[in-house]
C-alpha positions as CSV (number, residue, x, y, z in Angstrom):
1,Q,-0.3,0.3,0.0
2,V,1.3,3.5,-1.0
3,Q,1.2,6.3,1.6
4,V,2.6,9.6,0.8
5,V,3.2,11.7,3.8
6,E,4.0,15.4,3.9
7,S,5.1,17.7,7.1
8,G,6.5,20.9,8.1
9,G,3.2,23.2,7.7
10,G,2.1,25.8,10.1
11,L,1.5,29.4,10.9
12,V,3.9,31.8,9.3
13,Q,3.7,35.8,9.1
14,P,4.0,37.0,5.3
15,G,7.5,37.5,4.2
16,G,8.2,34.5,6.4
17,S,9.6,30.9,5.1
18,L,8.4,27.7,5.9
19,R,10.1,24.1,4.9
20,L,7.9,21.3,4.0
21,S,8.9,17.8,3.3
22,C,7.2,14.7,1.5
23,T,8.3,11.0,1.9
24,A,6.4,7.8,0.6
25,S,6.2,4.5,1.7
26,G,5.5,1.4,-1.1
27,I,7.2,3.4,-3.7
28,R,10.5,4.7,-4.0
29,L,10.3,8.6,-4.7
30,D,13.5,8.5,-6.8
31,D,11.4,6.8,-9.4
32,Y,9.0,9.6,-9.6
33,F,8.4,13.2,-10.8
34,V,7.0,15.2,-7.7
35,N,4.6,18.1,-7.7
36,W,3.7,20.3,-5.0
37,Y,0.3,21.7,-5.5
38,R,-1.6,24.2,-3.3
39,I,-5.2,23.5,-2.6
40,I,-7.5,26.3,-2.4
41,P,-11.1,26.8,-1.7
42,D,-13.3,24.9,-4.2
43,E,-10.8,22.0,-4.6
44,Q,-8.9,23.6,-7.1
45,R,-5.2,22.6,-7.4
46,L,-2.2,24.8,-8.4
47,R,0.9,23.5,-9.0
48,V,3.8,25.7,-7.4
49,A,7.0,23.2,-8.2
50,T,7.9,20.2,-9.5
51,I,11.2,18.3,-9.7
52,S,12.4,15.3,-11.7
53,G,13.4,11.5,-10.5
54,S,17.2,12.6,-10.8
55,G,16.3,16.0,-9.4
56,T,18.1,17.7,-12.0
57,D,15.3,19.0,-13.4
58,T,12.7,21.6,-11.6
59,Y,9.8,23.7,-13.0
60,Y,8.3,26.5,-11.2
61,P,5.2,29.2,-12.3
62,D,6.3,32.5,-12.4
63,S,4.3,33.2,-9.4
64,T,6.8,31.4,-7.4
65,K,9.9,31.4,-9.1
66,R,12.9,32.5,-7.0
67,R,10.9,32.4,-3.8
68,L,9.9,28.3,-3.9
69,T,13.0,26.0,-3.9
70,V,12.1,22.1,-4.3
71,S,15.1,19.4,-3.7
72,R,15.8,15.9,-3.2
73,D,17.2,14.6,-0.1
74,S,18.1,11.3,-1.3
75,A,19.5,10.1,2.0
76,K,16.2,10.4,3.6
77,S,14.2,9.6,0.7
78,A,12.3,12.9,0.7
79,V,11.4,16.0,-1.3
80,T,11.4,19.2,0.4
81,L,9.8,22.4,-0.8
82,Q,11.5,25.9,1.0
83,M,9.1,28.5,0.8
84,N,10.3,32.1,1.4
85,N,8.8,35.8,1.0
86,L,5.2,33.9,1.8
87,K,2.4,35.8,0.8
88,P,-1.1,35.6,2.4
89,E,-2.7,34.8,-0.7
90,E,-0.7,31.4,-0.6
91,E,-1.9,29.6,2.0
92,G,-3.6,26.4,1.5
93,I,-3.1,23.0,2.0
94,Y,0.0,21.8,0.5
95,C,-0.1,18.2,-1.1
96,C,3.0,16.1,-2.5
97,N,2.1,14.4,-5.8
98,P,4.7,11.9,-7.1
99,C,3.5,10.8,-10.7
100,R,4.8,8.3,-13.1
101,G,3.2,7.8,-16.5
102,N,-0.3,6.9,-15.4
103,S,0.5,6.4,-11.6
104,N,-0.5,9.4,-9.5
105,K,-0.3,9.3,-5.8
106,W,-1.1,12.3,-3.4
107,G,-0.8,12.8,0.6
108,Q,-3.1,14.3,2.8
109,G,-0.9,18.0,2.9
110,P,-0.2,20.1,5.5
111,Q,-2.1,23.6,6.2
112,V,0.2,26.5,5.5
113,T,-1.4,29.6,7.0
114,V,0.4,33.0,6.1
115,S,-1.0,35.5,8.3
116,S,0.3,38.4,11.0
């Protein structure tokens, strides 16, 4: 059984930073592209970062470039998302999404609240 688990959410002030981590059991994360999505009201999913299986390729939409950094920690078999200079409109549930071909896995995601 595959289980994807994220950690590291919480409350941060505008302009602050948080670091999220994604681990998985039942699959090797290194075999998957991993996306991070922000879930907003009405269940919309906004992709905020992607990293390839090797970790050499990353993607960020314009809205998160230079503020978010996705990386792999092979020693911990984890994918991390460093988020800097967070804005209030970026609060939401952040989910890790390992995907490979037609195989998509999802975690429950921690809540990130950006508020003073």
